[in-house]
N, C-alpha and C positions, 0 to 999 in steps of 0.2 A: 299413540296420536303420531301423524307424520306430517311434516312439511311437504309439500306437493308443488312446490315451485311457484307459488304464489305471493301475495303481499306480505312483506316482513311484518312481525308482530302476531297477536294472538288470531287476526283473520286468515292467515296463511297456513292454517292446523286443519288437516282432515284426520277423521277417526276411522279405523280400520280394526275387522276383527281376523286373527289369524289363529284356528285352531290347531292343536295339538296333533290331530288326523284330519286328513283332507276326506269329506266326505264322498262316497261314491255315488252314483248315478241314482241308486235309491235311497239315498239319505244315509245310510249307515256307515260307520266309521271305516275308512278306507287305510289307505298307506299314511304312513306318520308323515307329518310335515316337517319342514326345515327348522323348525322353532327349537331353540337349545337355550338354556341356563347358562350365561358365562361365566359369571361369579354372584357369589352373595355379597350384599353390601354389609360391611362393618358400621353400625351406625349408634349414635348414643340416642337415650331415651326410650322410648317403647319398643320393645325385643317382641311383643305378641304377634307382630306382621312381620314374615320377612320380604327383605326386600332384595332384588336381584337386576344384573344386567342381562338382557335378553338378547340372544344373538339370532336375526332374522334370516341368516345366508339361505338363499334359495328357497324360502318359505312363500307358501302361497296364501293370500289375504284377499280379500274383500272390503271395499269402502261401505261404512256406515253412514247413512243420511248424505247429506250433499258435499260435495268436494269444497274445501275451506270454511266448513262450518263445524269442525270437529270438536270445537271448545264448546260452542252451544250445545251440541248433541252430548257430551260429557256431562255437563251441570244440570241437563234435563236428568239423565239418571240416577246422579248424585244425590239430587232435591228429593226424587221419588225415595232414594234408600233411606234418607234424613227422615222423611214422613213415615217410612214403614216401620224405621227403628223405634220413634219418638212413640208412635202407636203400640207396638210390642212392648215397651217397658210400661206404657199407662196400663195394659191391659193384665201385664202379670203383678202389675202393684197391688 
């Protein structure tokens, strides 16, 4: 998520996808993108999920959805993931 020079607060956040490899003309994985892990965060609490600082120096990314609507888009995805997790727990119980 990136602020794209728009209003302050959550309304100015846009969502981008930045792949590890830039797709070539045929859609296959091409050259490595400029995204790299800068450092691992040392945190308290849950250690099952690693958190890190991502450096995007020279990386190529694509806007997902509308500009300045990134927070809305990420919550749509998160709500779908929550329903999927709840369904998986119910089915396996």
